[in-house]
C-alpha positions as CSV (number, residue, x, y, z in Angstrom):
1,X,-2.4,11.3,15.8
2,X,-3.7,8.3,13.4
3,X,-6.8,8.5,11.5
4,X,-8.7,4.6,10.9
5,X,-10.5,5.0,8.3
6,X,-13.5,1.7,7.6
7,X,-14.6,1.5,4.2
8,X,-16.6,-1.9,4.9
9,X,-20.0,-3.0,4.2
10,X,-22.3,0.3,5.6
11,X,-19.3,2.8,5.1
12,X,-18.6,1.4,1.6
13,X,-17.4,5.0,0.0
14,X,-16.5,7.0,2.5
15,X,-12.9,7.3,1.1
16,X,-14.3,8.9,-1.2
17,X,-15.0,12.1,1.2
18,X,-11.0,12.0,1.8
19,X,-10.2,12.2,-1.9
20,X,-9.5,15.8,-2.1
21,X,-7.0,15.3,0.9
22,X,-4.9,12.6,-0.8
23,X,-4.9,14.0,-4.0
24,X,-3.6,17.3,-2.8
25,X,-0.2,18.3,-3.7
26,X,-0.1,20.8,-0.9
27,X,-1.1,19.0,1.6
28,X,2.0,17.0,2.7
29,X,1.3,13.4,4.1
30,X,4.0,10.8,5.6
31,X,3.0,7.3,5.4
32,X,3.9,3.6,6.4
33,X,4.9,2.0,3.1
34,X,3.9,4.1,0.5
35,X,3.7,2.3,-2.2
36,X,0.8,-0.1,-0.5
37,X,-1.3,2.3,0.6
38,X,-0.9,3.7,-2.9
39,X,-1.5,0.8,-4.6
40,X,-4.6,0.3,-2.4
41,X,-6.1,4.1,-2.7
42,X,-5.4,3.7,-6.4
43,X,-7.2,0.8,-6.6
44,X,-10.4,2.9,-5.3
45,X,-9.9,5.7,-7.8
46,X,-7.6,8.2,-5.5
47,X,-4.3,8.8,-6.9
48,X,-2.0,9.8,-4.3
49,X,0.1,13.2,-4.2
50,X,2.0,14.9,-1.5
51,X,4.6,12.6,-0.2
52,X,6.3,13.9,2.7
53,X,7.8,10.7,4.1
54,X,8.0,7.2,4.2
55,X,8.2,5.8,7.7
56,X,9.3,2.4,6.9
57,X,11.9,3.0,4.6
58,X,13.2,5.9,6.7
59,X,13.6,3.2,9.2
60,X,15.3,1.0,6.6
61,X,17.9,4.0,6.3
62,X,18.0,4.2,9.7
63,X,18.9,0.7,10.5
64,X,19.9,-1.7,7.7
65,X,19.8,-4.8,10.4
66,X,16.2,-5.0,11.4
67,X,15.4,-8.1,10.6
68,X,11.8,-9.6,10.4
69,X,13.2,-13.1,11.4
70,X,15.8,-13.2,14.8
71,X,18.3,-15.5,15.2
72,X,17.4,-19.0,15.5
73,X,14.5,-18.1,13.8
74,X,12.5,-16.7,16.1
75,X,10.8,-13.0,15.0
76,X,12.7,-10.3,15.1
77,X,12.3,-6.5,15.2
78,X,11.3,-5.5,11.6
79,X,10.2,-2.7,10.1
80,X,6.0,-3.0,11.4
81,X,5.0,0.6,12.5
82,X,4.1,-1.3,15.8
83,X,7.7,-2.5,15.9
84,X,9.4,0.5,15.1
85,X,7.4,2.5,18.0
86,X,7.8,-0.5,20.2
87,X,11.6,-0.1,20.2
88,X,12.3,3.7,19.0
89,X,9.4,5.5,21.4
90,X,9.1,2.4,24.2
91,X,5.2,2.2,23.5
């Protein structure tokens, strides 16, 4: 499952409710591009802990030939969550 959190406009401050979850080392979390997410949450005053894995980095280890740009300049598969879901899970 996935949880999407809107933190804009009227929802400003909602992330603060999730701070104990994100900062808990005892709750393991799997991210997609952890470095980016950690940076964004750090800017919101949240120090992420409990890294269990990063799906983007796992995909790079599994297949280093995935390219953002395909032959002839058109779009390649890349490592986006959407591209990985489509090619690996057929969705």
